[in-house]
C-alpha positions in Angstrom: 0.0 0.0 0.0 1.4 3.3 -1.1 2.2 5.7 1.8 0.1 8.9 1.8 2.2 11.9 1.1 2.2 14.4 4.0 0.8 17.8 3.2 1.1 21.1 5.1 3.8 22.7 7.1 5.9 20.5 9.4 6.8 21.7 13.0 10.5 21.5 12.1 10.0 23.8 9.1 7.7 26.1 11.0 10.3 26.8 13.8 12.3 28.7 11.1 9.6 31.3 10.9 10.9 34.6 12.3 9.4 35.4 15.6 9.4 39.2 14.9 7.4 38.5 11.8 4.9 36.4 13.6 4.5 39.1 16.3 3.9 41.7 13.6 1.2 39.6 12.0 -0.4 39.4 15.4 -0.1 43.2 15.9 2.9 43.4 18.2 5.9 45.6 17.4 9.2 46.1 19.3 9.8 49.0 21.6 13.5 48.8 20.8 15.6 46.7 18.6 19.2 46.1 17.3 21.0 43.5 15.1 21.0 40.8 17.8 17.7 41.2 19.7 14.3 42.9 19.9 12.3 43.9 23.0 8.5 44.0 23.2 5.9 44.6 25.7 4.8 41.1 26.6 2.1 39.8 24.2 1.0 37.3 26.7 0.4 39.5 29.8 0.0 43.1 30.7 3.0 45.3 31.4 4.3 48.9 31.0 8.0 48.2 30.5 9.2 45.8 27.8 10.6 42.6 29.3 9.9 40.3 26.4 13.1 39.5 24.5 13.5 38.0 21.0 16.9 36.6 20.0 17.2 37.2 16.3 20.1 34.8 15.9 18.5 31.9 17.7 15.0 32.8 16.7 13.8 32.2 20.3 11.8 34.3 22.7 11.9 34.7 26.5 9.5 36.6 28.8 11.5 37.7 31.7 8.5 38.7 33.7 6.9 35.3 33.4 10.1 33.3 33.3 9.1 31.3 30.2 10.3 31.1 26.6 10.4 28.9 23.5 10.1 28.9 19.8 7.7 30.6 17.4 5.2 27.7 17.6 5.0 27.9 21.4 4.5 31.6 21.2 1.7 31.7 18.6 -0.1 28.9 20.5 0.2 30.9 23.7 -0.9 34.2 22.2 -3.8 32.9 20.1 -4.7 30.1 22.5 -4.8 27.8 19.4 -3.6 24.2 18.8 -0.3 23.4 17.1 -2.2 22.4 14.0 -4.0 25.8 13.9 -0.7 27.6 14.5 1.0 25.7 11.6 -1.9 26.8 9.3 -1.4 30.4 10.5 2.3 30.4 9.8 1.9 28.6 6.5 -0.1 31.5 5.1 3.2 33.5 5.1 5.7 31.2 3.5 7.8 34.1 2.2 9.0 34.8 5.7 10.8 31.4 6.0 13.9 33.0 4.5 14.3 35.0 7.7 13.8 38.2 5.7 12.3 40.8 7.9 9.5 43.0 6.7 9.2 42.3 3.0 9.0 45.5 0.9 5.5 46.4 -0.4 5.1 48.2 -3.6 3.7 51.7 -2.9 2.1 52.0 -6.3 0.3 48.7 -6.3 -2.9 50.3 -4.9 -5.2 47.7 -6.4 -3.5 45.0 -4.4 -4.8 46.5 -1.2 -8.2 45.5 0.2 -9.6 47.5 3.2 -11.1 45.3 5.8 -12.3 47.8 8.4 -11.5 51.1 10.1 -11.9 52.0 13.8 -10.5 54.5 16.3 -6.8 54.1 16.9 -6.2 51.8 19.9 -3.5 49.4 19.0 -0.3 49.8 21.0 2.0 49.4 18.0 0.3 52.4 16.3 0.2 54.4 19.4 3.9 53.8 19.8 4.4 54.9 16.2 2.5 58.1 16.8 4.6 58.8 19.9 7.8 58.4 17.9 6.4 60.9 15.4 5.5 63.2 18.4 1.8 63.1 17.6 -0.7 62.7 20.5 -3.6 60.3 20.4 -6.2 63.1 20.6 -4.6 64.9 17.6 -4.5 61.8 15.4 -8.0 60.7 16.4 -9.4 64.0 15.1 -8.7 63.1 11.4 -7.3 59.6 11.3 -8.4 56.0 12.0 -6.8 52.6 12.6 -7.2 50.8 9.3 -6.9 47.0 8.8 -6.3 45.8 5.3 -5.1 43.0 3.1 -2.1 43.3 0.8 -1.4 40.4 -1.5 -3.3 38.1 0.8 -1.5 39.3 4.0 -3.1 41.2 6.8 -1.8 44.6 8.0 -2.9 47.6 9.9 -1.9 51.2 9.9 -2.8 54.8 10.7 -5.2 55.8 7.9 -6.4 59.1 6.4 -9.3 58.9 4.1 -9.4 60.8 0.8 -12.3 62.4 -1.0 -12.8 59.3 -3.3 -12.9 56.8 -0.4 -9.3 55.6 -0.7 -6.9 55.6 2.3 -3.4 56.8 2.9 -1.8 54.2 5.1 1.2 54.6 7.4 2.9 52.5 10.1 6.4 52.1 11.4 7.4 49.8 8.5 5.2 50.6 5.5 3.9 53.6 3.5 1.0 52.6 1.3 -2.3 53.8 -0.1 -5.4 52.1 -1.3 -7.3 52.8 -4.5 -8.6 55.2 -5.5 -5.7 57.6 -4.8 -6.9 61.2 -4.3 -6.6 64.4 -2.2 -8.1 64.7 1.3 -10.2 67.9 1.9 -11.4 68.5 5.4 -14.0 71.2 5.5 -14.9 73.2 8.6 -16.7 76.0 6.8 -13.8 78.4 7.0 -12.5 80.7 4.3 -8.9 80.0 5.3 -7.1 76.9 4.1 -4.0 75.0 5.1 -2.3 72.9 2.4 0.2 70.1 3.2 1.7 67.2 1.2 1.1 64.4 3.6 -1.0 63.4 6.7 1.9 63.8 9.1 2.5 67.3 8.0 -1.1 68.2 8.9 -0.9 66.2 12.1 2.2 68.1 13.1 0.5 71.5 12.5 -2.5 70.4 14.5 -0.2 69.2 17.3 1.5 72.5 17.6 -1.6 74.7 17.2 -4.6 73.0 18.8 -7.0 75.9 17.9 -6.2 75.7 14.2 -8.7 72.9 13.6 -11.4 75.4 14.3 -9.9 78.3 12.2 -9.0 76.5 9.0 -10.1 74.0 6.4 -7.4 71.5 5.4 -6.2 70.1 2.1 -3.7 67.2 2.1 -2.4 66.6 -1.4 -1.3 63.0 -0.7 0.7 63.4 -3.9 2.0 66.5 -5.7 0.5 65.0 -8.8 -2.8 66.4 -7.6 -1.7 70.1 -7.8 -4.3 70.8 -10.5 -7.1 69.7 -8.1 -5.6 71.8 -5.4 -5.7 74.9 -7.6 -9.4 74.4 -8.2 -10.2 74.0 -4.5 -8.1 77.0 -3.6 -10.3 79.3 -5.6 -12.9 79.4 -2.8 -10.5 80.6 -0.1 -9.4 84.1 1.0 -6.2 82.9 2.7 -4.2 79.8 1.8 -1.2 78.7 4.0 1.2 76.4 2.2 3.2 73.9 4.4 4.9 71.9 1.6 8.2 70.0 1.9 11.6 71.8 1.8 12.9 69.9 -1.1 13.0 70.5 -4.9 9.6 68.9 -5.5 8.0 70.7 -2.6 9.4 74.1 -3.6 8.3 73.6 -7.2 4.8 72.7 -6.0 4.7 75.8 -3.8 5.7 78.0 -6.7 2.9 76.5 -8.9 0.3 77.1 -6.3 1.4 80.7 -5.5 1.4 81.5 -9.2 -2.3 80.7 -9.4 -3.4 82.7 -6.3 -2.3 85.9 -4.6 -3.9 84.6 -1.4 -1.2 81.9 -0.9 1.4 82.3 1.9 4.5 80.2 1.9 4.9 79.0 5.5 8.0 76.8 4.9 10.3 79.4 6.6 8.8 78.1 9.9 10.6 74.8 9.5 13.6 76.0 7.5 16.5 73.6 7.7 14.1 70.6 8.0 12.5 68.5 5.3 9.0 69.0 6.6 6.8 70.0 9.5 7.0 66.6 11.2 10.8 66.5 11.1 10.8 70.0 12.6 8.3 68.9 15.3 10.4 65.9 16.3 13.5 68.0 16.6 11.9 70.6 18.8 10.3 67.9 21.0 13.6 66.3 21.6 15.2 69.7 22.2 12.6 70.5 24.9 13.3 67.2 26.6 17.0 67.9 26.6 16.4 71.3 28.1 14.1 69.8 30.8 16.9 67.3 31.6 19.4 70.2 31.9 17.0 72.2 34.1 16.6 69.2 36.5 20.4 69.0 36.8 20.5 72.6 37.9 18.1 72.1 40.8 19.7 72.4 44.2 21.0 69.0 45.3 21.2 67.7 48.9 24.7 68.6 50.1 26.7 66.6 52.7 27.8 68.9 55.5 31.1 68.7 57.4 32.4 70.2 60.6 35.6 72.4 60.5 37.6 69.3 61.5 36.3 67.2 58.6 33.6 65.1 60.3 30.2 64.6 58.7 27.3 66.4 60.3 24.7 64.0 61.5 21.2 64.5 60.1 18.6 65.5 62.7 
């Protein structure tokens, strides 16, 4: 009798699946990483400081808080509370990752390959951490963005999303920059005759972060691509004041000049972040600068001094 050929993924083969990749598929991202290891907030229990370590060389994990560790199969079973068979099926869906390649590159212009699953308020820790790195508060992001879950080439991802006027989404997370079809501008109307124009969502988020009252004083236009400059020109016709916050690079300056040539109501605001590529880069720099100043200020505070008598003996505390 001929032996039946085994199908599916074997445990031996599955153990080669990168743990970092499995955690990303499950929505967990590192708080810090280097060539040898990555640290996460534990995906199997609640904690505020990362004590969950992944060895990239060994492809093994260890939770210092719980005192347990293992391979990728053990981990997925533990997180998803699934059987080994179900875990193997989960890992088999992403065979490209068995080469130990981290974060395969997605094509930014393959919009038709993206299928939006659902959008909700931003709650996921990985995205909140990403916003923190970009120095954007949750309240600011929640005003105009959503947490968007989507499929790309059959694989599931999630990102900070900004919806455009045609129903497509600009998608950003720590690893990927994508957009779903149809690609278009984002026009946020507050019924104001003043307009702020930016190239991308994080430029606008940076402006809102720095000037909380501006969301009541302006309408907003995010180009999402400088290819939509003609659409922007049409929209600008209805505004008495147009503040341009475009990138400080050749493409951004060229787009600024085009827009200013079509309306005397345009004001070039790029001097605000001169020396930086865009508003977000400027915001991050200034946030770090403030933190550095605060640290210096703390060091200048009066410190407790040890007192001595004239003959060199320590004065006892009362």
